[in-house]
PLY file of the C-alpha trace (Angstrom):
ply
format ascii 1.0
element vertex 101
property float x
property float y
property float z
element edge 100
property int vertex1
property int vertex2
end_header
39.63 15.80 92.61
38.55 19.36 92.25
40.54 20.89 95.26
43.72 23.30 94.60
46.35 21.68 96.67
49.99 22.55 97.17
52.99 20.52 98.23
54.84 22.88 100.61
57.92 22.86 102.84
60.89 20.67 103.66
59.49 17.91 100.62
59.59 20.91 98.16
63.29 22.08 99.58
64.64 18.39 99.55
63.60 17.94 95.75
65.28 21.16 94.99
68.22 20.10 96.27
67.91 16.48 95.10
67.73 15.05 98.88
65.53 11.59 99.22
62.58 12.39 100.86
59.59 10.01 102.14
57.38 12.82 104.02
55.06 15.08 101.93
52.80 18.13 103.40
49.93 19.45 101.50
48.01 22.34 101.99
44.90 22.97 100.34
42.20 25.51 99.45
39.40 23.79 101.75
39.15 20.90 103.67
42.48 19.17 104.64
41.11 16.25 106.05
38.56 15.64 103.34
41.20 15.68 100.85
43.66 13.36 102.99
40.20 10.76 102.64
40.18 11.30 99.42
43.51 10.85 98.26
43.66 7.31 100.66
40.91 6.22 98.37
43.11 6.45 95.38
45.40 4.08 96.89
46.24 0.67 96.95
46.08 -1.00 99.59
44.03 1.85 101.46
45.89 3.39 104.27
43.86 4.64 107.07
43.56 8.47 107.64
44.23 9.81 110.95
42.72 13.38 111.57
43.02 16.08 114.25
39.74 17.83 114.24
41.80 20.37 116.73
43.89 21.39 114.19
41.95 21.21 111.03
45.20 17.90 110.18
44.74 14.60 108.79
48.10 12.19 108.19
48.46 9.26 106.04
50.83 6.52 106.04
51.00 4.58 102.98
54.40 2.32 101.56
57.04 3.95 102.86
55.63 7.84 102.70
53.85 9.83 105.59
51.86 12.44 104.03
50.16 15.43 106.33
47.45 17.32 104.64
45.87 20.99 106.19
43.39 23.34 105.26
44.60 26.97 104.04
42.93 29.00 106.76
42.80 32.70 106.94
44.37 34.57 109.81
43.76 38.09 110.99
45.52 40.08 114.60
44.41 43.40 115.58
47.06 45.96 115.76
47.55 46.09 119.44
48.03 42.16 119.71
51.17 40.13 118.82
51.40 39.21 114.71
53.49 37.28 112.93
56.03 39.05 110.44
53.79 38.99 107.14
56.31 39.55 104.68
58.92 36.73 106.31
56.02 34.13 105.98
55.18 34.86 102.90
58.58 34.69 101.65
59.05 31.06 103.33
55.69 29.97 102.15
56.14 31.26 98.30
59.80 30.08 98.31
59.10 26.48 99.63
55.55 25.91 97.73
54.73 23.53 94.45
50.97 23.31 92.97
49.63 20.38 92.55
47.72 19.65 89.08
0 1
1 2
2 3
3 4
4 5
5 6
6 7
7 8
8 9
9 10
10 11
11 12
12 13
13 14
14 15
15 16
16 17
17 18
18 19
19 20
20 21
21 22
22 23
23 24
24 25
25 26
26 27
27 28
28 29
29 30
30 31
31 32
32 33
33 34
34 35
35 36
36 37
37 38
38 39
39 40
40 41
41 42
42 43
43 44
44 45
45 46
46 47
47 48
48 49
49 50
50 51
51 52
52 53
53 54
54 55
55 56
56 57
57 58
58 59
59 60
60 61
61 62
62 63
63 64
64 65
65 66
66 67
67 68
68 69
69 70
70 71
71 72
72 73
73 74
74 75
75 76
76 77
77 78
78 79
79 80
80 81
81 82
82 83
83 84
84 85
85 86
86 87
87 88
88 89
89 90
90 91
91 92
92 93
93 94
94 95
95 96
96 97
97 98
98 99
99 100
């Protein structure tokens, strides 16, 4: 589909420890809602795509699966504002991501 995308979070964790799962979260470089529509077009029967423009997320319920899509975003913070612990966030993301080819 031409969009770099990654499985993230609980799905990757569950697969690594051998736990069954029917829930997947996908982050892509680009528009997550657009990717959800492209994926839905490949599935039979074609599922509805629920999307939430305010959050830039979309969800497909297909067969027994729930698949959520989001586009990666860049965040920046000023030094004097509250900001997340980037090192902790980076560790979590890299430890629970798998590249989709």
